[in-house]
C-alpha positions as a LaTeX table, in Angstrom:
\begin{tabular}{lrrr}
\hline
Residue & $x$ (\AA) & $y$ (\AA) & $z$ (\AA) \\
\hline
Met1 & 81.56 & 102.78 & 74.08 \\
Thr2 & 82.74 & 102.74 & 78.21 \\
Ala3 & 85.27 & 100.02 & 77.27 \\
Phe4 & 87.04 & 102.88 & 74.15 \\
Leu5 & 86.82 & 105.78 & 76.68 \\
Thr6 & 89.06 & 103.82 & 79.44 \\
Lys7 & 91.19 & 102.49 & 76.75 \\
Phe8 & 91.54 & 106.28 & 75.53 \\
Ala9 & 92.20 & 107.72 & 79.08 \\
Leu10 & 94.46 & 104.33 & 79.73 \\
Gly11 & 96.55 & 105.62 & 76.87 \\
Leu12 & 96.75 & 109.04 & 77.63 \\
Tyr13 & 97.58 & 108.46 & 80.84 \\
Gly14 & 100.55 & 105.89 & 79.76 \\
Thr15 & 101.20 & 107.93 & 77.18 \\
Thr16 & 101.82 & 110.78 & 79.48 \\
Ala17 & 103.14 & 108.78 & 82.04 \\
Thr18 & 106.17 & 107.54 & 79.32 \\
Val19 & 106.82 & 111.18 & 78.21 \\
Leu20 & 107.27 & 112.40 & 82.12 \\
Ser21 & 109.77 & 109.51 & 82.79 \\
Pro22 & 112.55 & 111.70 & 82.86 \\
Ile23 & 110.83 & 113.65 & 85.29 \\
Ile24 & 109.33 & 110.90 & 87.55 \\
Lys25 & 113.30 & 109.75 & 87.49 \\
Tyr26 & 114.56 & 112.73 & 88.83 \\
His27 & 112.14 & 112.60 & 91.58 \\
Leu28 & 112.81 & 109.25 & 92.80 \\
Lys29 & 116.45 & 110.49 & 92.73 \\
Lys30 & 115.49 & 113.20 & 95.02 \\
Arg31 & 113.69 & 110.89 & 97.11 \\
Arg32 & 116.76 & 108.92 & 97.23 \\
Leu33 & 118.56 & 111.18 & 98.48 \\
Arg34 & 116.15 & 112.32 & 101.07 \\
Gly35 & 116.11 & 108.80 & 102.40 \\
Lys36 & 112.59 & 108.06 & 101.33 \\
Glu37 & 113.65 & 105.21 & 98.78 \\
His38 & 115.90 & 102.78 & 98.89 \\
Pro39 & 120.11 & 103.23 & 97.81 \\
Glu40 & 120.54 & 100.12 & 96.69 \\
Arg41 & 117.27 & 98.86 & 95.25 \\
His42 & 116.01 & 101.81 & 93.98 \\
Pro43 & 115.95 & 99.87 & 90.16 \\
Glu44 & 113.55 & 97.94 & 91.50 \\
Arg45 & 110.76 & 101.28 & 91.13 \\
Leu46 & 111.30 & 101.16 & 87.64 \\
Gly47 & 110.66 & 97.48 & 87.25 \\
Tyr48 & 114.34 & 95.77 & 87.17 \\
Ser49 & 113.86 & 93.13 & 89.61 \\
Ser50 & 116.91 & 91.83 & 92.21 \\
His51 & 115.78 & 88.54 & 92.55 \\
Pro52 & 115.08 & 85.26 & 90.15 \\
Arg53 & 111.76 & 84.35 & 90.04 \\
Pro54 & 111.44 & 81.20 & 92.39 \\
Lys55 & 110.06 & 77.76 & 90.95 \\
Gly56 & 106.04 & 76.85 & 91.46 \\
Lys57 & 102.96 & 78.73 & 92.36 \\
Leu58 & 103.68 & 82.19 & 92.72 \\
Ile59 & 101.52 & 84.20 & 94.82 \\
Trp60 & 101.95 & 88.50 & 94.09 \\
Ile61 & 100.76 & 90.73 & 97.22 \\
His62 & 100.50 & 94.25 & 97.15 \\
Gly63 & 100.26 & 96.64 & 99.79 \\
Ala64 & 100.91 & 99.97 & 99.78 \\
Ser65 & 103.10 & 101.11 & 103.42 \\
Val66 & 103.43 & 99.38 & 106.82 \\
Gly67 & 99.85 & 99.15 & 107.70 \\
Glu68 & 99.10 & 96.65 & 104.78 \\
Ser69 & 101.81 & 95.07 & 104.44 \\
Leu70 & 101.79 & 93.77 & 108.23 \\
Ser71 & 97.91 & 93.07 & 107.71 \\
Ile72 & 99.01 & 90.59 & 105.21 \\
Leu73 & 101.25 & 88.72 & 107.38 \\
Pro74 & 98.64 & 86.02 & 109.17 \\
Leu75 & 97.16 & 85.64 & 105.96 \\
Ile76 & 100.26 & 84.37 & 104.40 \\
Thr77 & 100.36 & 82.05 & 107.38 \\
Glu78 & 97.01 & 80.75 & 106.90 \\
Leu79 & 97.77 & 80.09 & 103.54 \\
Asn80 & 101.17 & 78.25 & 103.95 \\
Arg81 & 98.66 & 76.07 & 106.74 \\
Gln82 & 96.45 & 75.34 & 103.63 \\
Lys83 & 98.89 & 74.83 & 100.82 \\
Gln84 & 102.52 & 73.84 & 101.69 \\
Asp85 & 103.89 & 74.38 & 97.93 \\
Leu86 & 103.63 & 78.73 & 97.72 \\
Arg87 & 105.58 & 81.05 & 97.17 \\
Phe88 & 105.27 & 84.61 & 97.61 \\
Leu89 & 106.59 & 88.06 & 96.35 \\
Ile90 & 105.23 & 91.45 & 98.55 \\
Thr91 & 105.49 & 94.44 & 96.83 \\
Thr92 & 105.28 & 97.67 & 98.90 \\
Gly93 & 106.05 & 101.59 & 98.06 \\
Thr94 & 108.36 & 102.72 & 101.08 \\
Thr95 & 111.23 & 101.76 & 102.64 \\
Thr96 & 110.08 & 101.43 & 106.18 \\
Ser97 & 107.30 & 98.61 & 105.24 \\
Ala98 & 110.85 & 96.99 & 103.45 \\
Glu99 & 112.76 & 96.89 & 106.70 \\
Leu100 & 109.62 & 95.85 & 108.15 \\
Met101 & 108.93 & 92.99 & 106.04 \\
Ala102 & 112.60 & 91.56 & 105.89 \\
Lys103 & 111.96 & 90.97 & 109.39 \\
Arg104 & 108.99 & 89.34 & 109.60 \\
Leu105 & 108.44 & 87.55 & 106.48 \\
Pro106 & 108.45 & 83.77 & 106.13 \\
Asp107 & 111.57 & 82.20 & 104.05 \\
Asn108 & 109.47 & 81.29 & 101.28 \\
Ala109 & 108.51 & 84.86 & 100.49 \\
Ile110 & 110.37 & 87.83 & 98.91 \\
His111 & 110.34 & 91.66 & 98.77 \\
Gln112 & 110.25 & 93.79 & 96.13 \\
Phe113 & 109.65 & 97.40 & 95.67 \\
Val114 & 106.32 & 98.03 & 93.32 \\
Pro115 & 107.34 & 99.45 & 90.22 \\
Ile116 & 106.51 & 103.32 & 89.49 \\
Asp117 & 102.86 & 103.30 & 87.59 \\
Val118 & 104.31 & 103.68 & 84.15 \\
Pro119 & 104.04 & 101.15 & 81.42 \\
Ala120 & 107.61 & 100.34 & 80.76 \\
Ala121 & 108.24 & 99.53 & 83.85 \\
Val122 & 105.20 & 97.72 & 85.03 \\
Glu123 & 106.04 & 95.63 & 81.76 \\
Arg124 & 109.20 & 94.95 & 83.08 \\
Phe125 & 107.76 & 94.01 & 86.32 \\
Leu126 & 104.98 & 91.43 & 85.64 \\
Ser127 & 107.53 & 89.83 & 82.39 \\
His128 & 109.91 & 88.79 & 85.11 \\
Trp129 & 107.84 & 87.75 & 87.87 \\
Ser130 & 104.79 & 86.02 & 86.26 \\
Pro131 & 102.95 & 85.61 & 89.26 \\
Asn132 & 100.23 & 82.51 & 89.16 \\
Leu133 & 97.78 & 84.86 & 91.08 \\
Gly134 & 97.83 & 88.82 & 91.88 \\
Leu135 & 96.38 & 90.52 & 95.66 \\
Ile136 & 95.90 & 93.89 & 96.12 \\
Val137 & 95.26 & 95.43 & 99.17 \\
Glu138 & 92.81 & 98.06 & 100.50 \\
Ser139 & 92.59 & 100.54 & 97.80 \\
Glu140 & 95.88 & 100.90 & 95.65 \\
Leu141 & 94.46 & 100.91 & 92.30 \\
Trp142 & 97.28 & 101.79 & 90.09 \\
Pro143 & 96.04 & 102.23 & 86.73 \\
Gln144 & 98.89 & 100.79 & 84.31 \\
Leu145 & 99.31 & 97.99 & 87.18 \\
Ile146 & 95.73 & 96.38 & 87.05 \\
Phe147 & 94.77 & 96.93 & 83.64 \\
Arg148 & 98.14 & 95.53 & 82.36 \\
Thr149 & 98.15 & 92.64 & 85.30 \\
Lys150 & 94.60 & 91.74 & 83.51 \\
Lys151 & 96.43 & 91.86 & 80.01 \\
His152 & 99.15 & 89.13 & 81.05 \\
Lys153 & 96.41 & 87.29 & 81.90 \\
Ile154 & 97.19 & 87.16 & 85.60 \\
Pro155 & 93.94 & 86.75 & 87.97 \\
Leu156 & 93.54 & 89.46 & 89.92 \\
Leu157 & 91.89 & 90.01 & 93.80 \\
Leu158 & 91.36 & 93.19 & 95.55 \\
Ile159 & 91.41 & 91.83 & 99.55 \\
Asn160 & 90.44 & 93.90 & 102.22 \\
Gly161 & 89.39 & 96.07 & 99.91 \\
Arg162 & 88.47 & 99.90 & 101.33 \\
Met163 & 86.36 & 102.44 & 99.67 \\
Ser164 & 85.76 & 105.37 & 101.57 \\
Lys165 & 82.66 & 107.42 & 101.10 \\
Lys166 & 85.02 & 110.34 & 99.74 \\
Ser167 & 86.68 & 107.95 & 97.47 \\
Thr168 & 83.62 & 107.15 & 95.70 \\
Lys169 & 82.38 & 110.43 & 95.08 \\
Ser170 & 85.17 & 111.29 & 93.44 \\
Trp171 & 85.67 & 107.63 & 91.42 \\
Gln172 & 82.15 & 108.74 & 90.67 \\
Arg173 & 83.67 & 111.66 & 88.46 \\
Ala174 & 84.65 & 109.00 & 85.96 \\
Pro175 & 82.15 & 106.08 & 86.35 \\
Phe176 & 83.51 & 104.12 & 82.87 \\
Phe177 & 86.80 & 104.18 & 84.17 \\
Ile178 & 85.99 & 102.73 & 87.58 \\
Lys179 & 83.99 & 100.40 & 86.37 \\
Asp180 & 86.42 & 98.52 & 84.06 \\
Leu181 & 89.42 & 98.90 & 86.51 \\
Leu182 & 87.19 & 97.43 & 89.38 \\
Gly183 & 85.87 & 94.96 & 86.58 \\
Ser184 & 89.61 & 93.70 & 86.28 \\
Phe185 & 89.38 & 91.85 & 89.25 \\
Lys186 & 87.79 & 88.42 & 89.40 \\
Leu187 & 86.63 & 89.12 & 92.97 \\
Val188 & 86.57 & 91.99 & 95.62 \\
Leu189 & 86.53 & 91.17 & 99.59 \\
Ala190 & 85.62 & 94.21 & 101.21 \\
Gln191 & 86.39 & 95.38 & 104.84 \\
Ser192 & 82.98 & 95.89 & 105.85 \\
Lys193 & 79.43 & 96.23 & 104.50 \\
Gln194 & 79.85 & 99.83 & 103.81 \\
Asp195 & 82.90 & 99.01 & 101.77 \\
Ala196 & 80.84 & 96.68 & 100.01 \\
Gln197 & 78.21 & 98.64 & 99.36 \\
His198 & 80.77 & 101.32 & 97.57 \\
Phe199 & 82.46 & 98.96 & 95.57 \\
Gln200 & 79.14 & 97.73 & 94.20 \\
Glu201 & 78.28 & 101.45 & 93.29 \\
Leu202 & 81.02 & 102.35 & 91.55 \\
Gly203 & 80.39 & 99.31 & 89.15 \\
Ala204 & 82.56 & 96.22 & 90.84 \\
Thr205 & 80.50 & 92.90 & 89.87 \\
Lys206 & 81.53 & 90.32 & 92.36 \\
Val207 & 81.64 & 92.14 & 96.23 \\
Leu208 & 82.16 & 89.67 & 99.39 \\
Glu209 & 82.48 & 91.23 & 102.82 \\
Ser210 & 85.33 & 89.49 & 104.00 \\
Gly211 & 86.12 & 91.13 & 107.53 \\
Asn212 & 89.11 & 93.33 & 107.89 \\
Leu213 & 92.55 & 91.27 & 107.83 \\
Lys214 & 93.40 & 93.91 & 110.77 \\
Phe215 & 91.84 & 91.95 & 112.97 \\
Phe216 & 93.66 & 89.20 & 112.34 \\
Ala217 & 97.08 & 90.50 & 113.22 \\
Glu218 & 98.69 & 89.22 & 116.44 \\
Lys219 & 99.53 & 91.55 & 118.95 \\
Leu220 & 102.49 & 93.97 & 118.15 \\
Ser221 & 105.84 & 92.72 & 119.49 \\
Tyr222 & 108.33 & 94.04 & 121.83 \\
Asp223 & 111.59 & 93.64 & 123.57 \\
Pro224 & 110.95 & 92.65 & 127.02 \\
Thr225 & 114.01 & 93.77 & 128.37 \\
Gly226 & 113.46 & 97.20 & 126.53 \\
Phe227 & 110.11 & 97.20 & 128.24 \\
Glu228 & 111.29 & 97.21 & 131.66 \\
Glu229 & 113.69 & 99.39 & 131.29 \\
Leu230 & 111.25 & 101.80 & 130.17 \\
Arg231 & 108.84 & 101.48 & 133.08 \\
Ser232 & 111.45 & 101.33 & 135.44 \\
Leu233 & 112.35 & 105.01 & 134.22 \\
Thr234 & 108.74 & 105.88 & 133.92 \\
Lys235 & 107.59 & 104.29 & 136.97 \\
Asn236 & 104.82 & 105.95 & 139.12 \\
Arg237 & 104.74 & 109.02 & 136.28 \\
Pro238 & 101.26 & 109.62 & 134.59 \\
Leu239 & 101.55 & 109.00 & 130.53 \\
Trp240 & 99.77 & 109.37 & 127.43 \\
Phe241 & 101.30 & 108.36 & 124.14 \\
Ala242 & 100.62 & 110.16 & 120.61 \\
Ser243 & 101.15 & 107.06 & 118.10 \\
Ser244 & 102.03 & 107.80 & 114.33 \\
Thr245 & 102.13 & 111.51 & 114.35 \\
His246 & 102.02 & 113.26 & 111.22 \\
Lys247 & 103.75 & 116.75 & 110.54 \\
Gly248 & 102.06 & 119.75 & 112.48 \\
Glu249 & 100.91 & 116.98 & 114.96 \\
Glu250 & 104.13 & 116.91 & 116.76 \\
Leu251 & 104.20 & 120.37 & 117.83 \\
Tyr252 & 100.05 & 120.67 & 118.47 \\
Phe253 & 100.68 & 118.10 & 120.96 \\
Ala254 & 103.40 & 119.27 & 122.69 \\
Gln255 & 101.81 & 122.60 & 123.35 \\
Ile256 & 98.86 & 120.55 & 124.90 \\
Gln257 & 101.46 & 118.55 & 126.80 \\
Glu258 & 102.88 & 121.96 & 127.88 \\
Arg259 & 99.57 & 123.04 & 129.69 \\
Leu260 & 98.27 & 119.87 & 130.47 \\
Lys261 & 101.86 & 119.08 & 133.11 \\
Glu262 & 100.79 & 122.28 & 134.96 \\
Lys263 & 97.64 & 120.46 & 135.94 \\
Ile264 & 98.95 & 117.25 & 136.16 \\
Pro265 & 102.62 & 116.82 & 138.50 \\
Asn266 & 105.39 & 114.77 & 136.66 \\
Leu267 & 103.34 & 114.03 & 133.72 \\
Leu268 & 105.36 & 112.41 & 130.69 \\
Cys269 & 104.05 & 113.00 & 126.80 \\
Ile270 & 105.90 & 110.67 & 124.61 \\
Ile271 & 105.47 & 110.73 & 120.87 \\
Ala272 & 106.07 & 108.73 & 118.28 \\
Pro273 & 106.17 & 110.05 & 114.63 \\
Arg274 & 104.82 & 107.84 & 111.46 \\
His275 & 107.94 & 108.28 & 109.25 \\
Pro276 & 111.08 & 108.49 & 112.11 \\
Asn277 & 113.19 & 110.21 & 109.33 \\
Arg278 & 111.32 & 113.68 & 109.95 \\
Ser279 & 113.10 & 113.69 & 113.61 \\
Gln280 & 115.42 & 116.50 & 113.20 \\
Asp281 & 112.41 & 118.89 & 112.04 \\
Ile282 & 110.28 & 117.63 & 114.97 \\
Val283 & 113.25 & 118.50 & 117.27 \\
Glu284 & 113.40 & 121.93 & 115.64 \\
Glu285 & 109.88 & 122.35 & 116.14 \\
Leu286 & 109.75 & 121.27 & 119.76 \\
Gln287 & 112.98 & 123.59 & 120.80 \\
Ser288 & 110.44 & 126.52 & 120.31 \\
Thr289 & 108.42 & 125.31 & 123.18 \\
Asn290 & 109.28 & 125.26 & 126.99 \\
Leu291 & 109.49 & 121.53 & 127.33 \\
Val292 & 112.39 & 119.71 & 128.54 \\
Phe293 & 112.26 & 116.63 & 126.05 \\
Ser294 & 114.76 & 113.79 & 124.92 \\
Thr295 & 114.95 & 111.51 & 121.77 \\
Arg296 & 115.01 & 108.11 & 121.58 \\
Ser297 & 117.27 & 107.51 & 118.86 \\
Lys298 & 120.14 & 109.48 & 120.34 \\
Ser299 & 119.48 & 106.85 & 123.71 \\
Glu300 & 118.86 & 109.96 & 125.84 \\
Asn301 & 117.63 & 108.92 & 128.85 \\
Ile302 & 114.22 & 109.88 & 130.47 \\
Pro303 & 114.97 & 111.71 & 133.88 \\
Pro304 & 112.52 & 113.02 & 136.20 \\
Glu305 & 112.63 & 116.65 & 134.81 \\
Ile306 & 111.85 & 115.28 & 131.14 \\
Asp307 & 108.43 & 116.57 & 129.93 \\
Leu308 & 108.59 & 114.80 & 126.21 \\
Tyr309 & 110.04 & 111.88 & 124.94 \\
Leu310 & 110.78 & 111.47 & 121.41 \\
Ala311 & 110.22 & 107.91 & 120.05 \\
Asp312 & 111.64 & 108.67 & 116.96 \\
Thr313 & 112.74 & 104.92 & 116.13 \\
Leu314 & 111.51 & 102.55 & 113.44 \\
Gly315 & 109.12 & 99.12 & 115.10 \\
Glu316 & 108.89 & 100.01 & 118.55 \\
Leu317 & 105.03 & 100.85 & 118.97 \\
Gly318 & 104.37 & 97.82 & 120.11 \\
Leu319 & 106.53 & 98.75 & 122.89 \\
Phe320 & 104.86 & 101.96 & 123.70 \\
Tyr321 & 101.44 & 100.35 & 123.62 \\
Glu322 & 102.54 & 98.06 & 126.19 \\
Leu323 & 103.74 & 100.83 & 128.11 \\
Ala324 & 101.20 & 103.39 & 127.86 \\
Ser325 & 97.64 & 103.24 & 129.22 \\
Val326 & 96.32 & 106.29 & 127.33 \\
Val327 & 96.41 & 106.54 & 123.76 \\
Val328 & 96.18 & 109.96 & 121.09 \\
Met329 & 96.54 & 108.29 & 117.83 \\
Gly330 & 97.86 & 110.72 & 115.01 \\
Gly331 & 96.99 & 111.00 & 111.49 \\
Ser332 & 93.49 & 112.04 & 113.01 \\
Phe333 & 94.27 & 115.46 & 113.87 \\
Leu334 & 95.18 & 117.28 & 110.24 \\
Arg335 & 92.95 & 115.74 & 107.63 \\
Arg336 & 95.41 & 112.68 & 107.35 \\
Gly337 & 92.63 & 110.26 & 106.94 \\
Gly338 & 93.84 & 108.30 & 110.60 \\
Gln339 & 96.04 & 105.52 & 111.78 \\
Asn340 & 94.87 & 101.98 & 112.42 \\
Leu341 & 93.29 & 101.67 & 115.67 \\
Leu342 & 93.23 & 98.07 & 116.40 \\
Glu343 & 96.71 & 98.22 & 117.56 \\
Pro344 & 96.27 & 99.72 & 120.31 \\
Ala345 & 92.71 & 97.95 & 121.25 \\
Arg346 & 94.97 & 94.63 & 120.96 \\
Gln347 & 96.78 & 95.74 & 124.20 \\
Asp348 & 94.82 & 97.29 & 126.36 \\
Cys349 & 94.86 & 100.83 & 125.63 \\
Ala350 & 92.20 & 103.75 & 125.79 \\
Ile351 & 92.50 & 105.24 & 122.91 \\
Ile352 & 91.12 & 108.63 & 121.79 \\
Cys353 & 91.10 & 109.71 & 117.88 \\
Gly354 & 90.57 & 113.05 & 116.55 \\
Pro355 & 87.81 & 113.89 & 114.00 \\
Glu356 & 89.77 & 112.66 & 110.54 \\
Met357 & 89.42 & 108.83 & 110.87 \\
Gln358 & 88.49 & 108.68 & 106.91 \\
Asn359 & 90.78 & 105.74 & 106.36 \\
Phe360 & 89.85 & 103.60 & 108.95 \\
Glu361 & 86.14 & 105.35 & 108.50 \\
Ala362 & 84.07 & 101.73 & 109.49 \\
Ile363 & 86.12 & 100.45 & 111.90 \\
Cys364 & 86.04 & 103.73 & 113.68 \\
Asn365 & 82.45 & 103.67 & 113.23 \\
Glu366 & 82.29 & 100.39 & 114.66 \\
Met367 & 84.43 & 100.78 & 117.97 \\
Val368 & 82.71 & 104.40 & 118.50 \\
Glu369 & 79.30 & 102.66 & 118.95 \\
Ala370 & 80.83 & 100.00 & 120.88 \\
Lys371 & 82.27 & 102.84 & 123.05 \\
Ala372 & 85.66 & 100.88 & 122.14 \\
Val373 & 87.15 & 104.52 & 121.24 \\
Ile374 & 86.53 & 108.29 & 121.88 \\
Lys375 & 86.25 & 110.00 & 118.87 \\
Leu376 & 86.70 & 114.00 & 119.29 \\
Glu377 & 84.34 & 116.12 & 117.39 \\
Lys378 & 86.60 & 118.89 & 117.32 \\
Val379 & 90.39 & 118.95 & 117.97 \\
Asp380 & 90.06 & 121.49 & 120.63 \\
Gln381 & 88.83 & 119.03 & 122.74 \\
Leu382 & 91.57 & 117.13 & 123.48 \\
Glu383 & 93.06 & 118.14 & 126.14 \\
Ala384 & 89.93 & 118.06 & 128.48 \\
Gln385 & 89.50 & 114.61 & 127.20 \\
Leu386 & 93.19 & 113.55 & 128.46 \\
Ile387 & 92.77 & 115.21 & 131.68 \\
Gln388 & 89.20 & 113.28 & 131.94 \\
Leu389 & 91.11 & 109.79 & 131.06 \\
Leu390 & 94.54 & 110.71 & 132.92 \\
Thr391 & 92.73 & 111.43 & 136.31 \\
Ser392 & 90.11 & 108.72 & 136.35 \\
Ala393 & 91.51 & 105.03 & 136.86 \\
Asn394 & 87.80 & 103.39 & 136.03 \\
Glu395 & 87.36 & 105.42 & 133.46 \\
Arg396 & 90.41 & 104.89 & 131.78 \\
Asp397 & 89.93 & 100.99 & 132.51 \\
Asn398 & 86.86 & 100.47 & 131.18 \\
Leu399 & 87.47 & 102.09 & 127.96 \\
Ala400 & 90.57 & 99.80 & 127.71 \\
Lys401 & 88.66 & 96.69 & 128.31 \\
Thr402 & 86.20 & 97.64 & 126.15 \\
Ala403 & 88.36 & 98.08 & 123.29 \\
Ser404 & 90.30 & 94.81 & 123.94 \\
Glu405 & 86.94 & 92.59 & 123.99 \\
Tyr406 & 85.85 & 94.70 & 120.72 \\
Val407 & 89.39 & 93.36 & 118.62 \\
Asn408 & 89.19 & 89.84 & 120.28 \\
Asn409 & 85.39 & 89.32 & 119.40 \\
Lys410 & 86.13 & 90.78 & 115.76 \\
Gly411 & 89.10 & 88.67 & 114.77 \\
Lys412 & 87.52 & 85.97 & 113.13 \\
Gly413 & 87.39 & 84.45 & 109.44 \\
Leu414 & 90.69 & 84.66 & 108.14 \\
His415 & 90.84 & 80.77 & 107.11 \\
Thr416 & 87.41 & 81.86 & 104.81 \\
Ile417 & 89.56 & 84.65 & 103.17 \\
Ala418 & 92.40 & 82.16 & 102.62 \\
Thr419 & 90.38 & 80.16 & 100.93 \\
His420 & 88.78 & 82.19 & 98.28 \\
Val421 & 92.23 & 83.17 & 97.00 \\
Leu422 & 93.42 & 80.02 & 96.87 \\
Glu423 & 90.36 & 79.26 & 95.03 \\
Gln424 & 91.78 & 81.70 & 92.20 \\
Ile425 & 94.86 & 79.58 & 91.52 \\
\hline
\end{tabular}
């Protein structure tokens, strides 16, 4: 009965997606005009591949966006170390991740945009690439992609599996469907004990807690010359860095900076939006404040009178983590689910996050318990907490040291994950 219900639901889903294909294509076109789809490579989203399939064993790895795609780089390195004749196909869904992958992937890896979850697009993709193994990262549970991969007899693993309490409750409304969906995976490698438990509750049969791939990532790279230039421009100025911010957070942080600069002389705030293509909208919001600001994308300087610096460029988080001693994690203040706390921890930053950290719940809870991050219970606590850290060097340094020790102690086990993957080929 369960299998029948799943087939019925999947059939209904696929038929609806097919009928709506013209609307979906129109939506993709609008996204392309807004810069959210690649101007030349957009056919990949419909399953039309822009590269031939390489010969030999091909491992397909899919991650949604920047964080997931960066997390797999150490795994690819370890897989190449253990087995030297592999080829890799990496799929993501965002232009930002594609740009980063172009710079970071090894020579034996190809990047493509993941096809939209419509039967025809998925079939074209799978028929062309015919991978020997598929790895889905974290929580990208697209039904057509997963069930049709199984139909093609391509073994699938869910790696770095993440399943929040909220998502678990949502999936429990369709228990037959999620059970069969998770049953398509030969193995689920969960980030944490909590995630593993959630997957088991939803019906996954083979689940192992393997640790989080993000623990194995290297320190974010940055341009040393650019760093020295920024350091000279901001020398002796107290500063705080709001990283990976989402819509609405920039204005909120700017308003906090307006109040803070009256209490902490010469204070500088740096804001890096999660999506730099929102820069013009952010600039318009900042113009409603009394702050003097400049933008990095326009190569504007940071003279002493600047209150706020908008770091609206791509791939420079490592530069600003190295510069800042206090980091406020964006995406955690307006119900966005948070961003990766491990990156600033790896660069000796004292970190504050808001109450909305569902996407990194297990890591955040562990870091709170280890006193490696300050998690606010309420958004309006941020101003007081910033004053505390910016005016107390000892407290700031202790928090940064604890965060660094936490991430260094957790970064083990990559060899085991790679071994589990290679066992399936």
